N, C-alpha and C positions, 0 to 999 in steps of 0.2 A: 675756577681752576685753570681754564684755558688762558685767561688773562695773566695769571701768575706764571704759567709756562712760557707764554710769549715774552713777558717781561724778563724772565730769567734767561731766555734764549738770546734776547737782544743784548743783555749785559755780557753774556758769554761772547757774542759776536764782537762787541766793542773791545773786550779784553784781547781776543785773538787778533783783531786789527792792530791794536796798539803794540802788541808783542811782535807782530810781523813787521810793522813799520820800523820799530826800534832795531830789530835784528837785521833787517834789510839795509838800514843805514850803516851798520857796522860791518856786515859780512857781504853785502851785495845781494841782488835779487836772485842770483842763480845758486846761492848756498842751499844745500839739501834741507837744512832746518827751516829756512824761509819757505821753500817749496812745500814741505810737509805741513807747516802751519797754514799755508794758502789752501791746500787741499782740504784740511780739516775745516777751515773757514767756509769753503764752498759747501761742504756738507751741512754745516749749521745754517747757512743762508737758505739752502734748499729746504731744510726742515721748516724754517720759519715761513717760507713762501707756501709750502704745502699746508701748514696749519692755517694760514690766513686764507688760502683759497678754499679749504674745506669749510671754514667758518662762514665765508661769503656764500657758498653753495647752500649751507644749512639755513642761513638767514633768509636767503631769497626763496627757498622752497617753503619755509614756514610762512613768510610774508604772502606768497602766492596762495597757499592753502587758506590762510586767514582771510585774505581779500575775497577769494571765491565764496567762502562760507558767509562772510558778511554781506556780500552782494546778493546771494541767493536768499538769505534770511530777510534782509531789509526789503527786497523787492518781491518776496514770496514767489520767486520764479523757480520752477522745476527745471533741471537740466533736460534738454530735449534732444532726442536722436533724430536727425533728419535723414530720411531715406527717400530716394527717388523711385517712383513707380512708373512703369511703362504700360 
């Protein structure tokens, strides 16, 4: 599901870029329509970056959890709390 969303978002970004470039060639970069597309494009890019960042966080947290479980299971090690006594 996420892969489909990312793929669709990338296609949308490409379409916005193409539209913006074509309009900017004809009307100039200061045209209000070019600026509007640019702002919409910024929003889409930020969405894509957020999705990718969340996926990375989820992947790393799952990997860390799995690694800890495998390490403790394979080595039959119990997590130990170390306290200093005086």
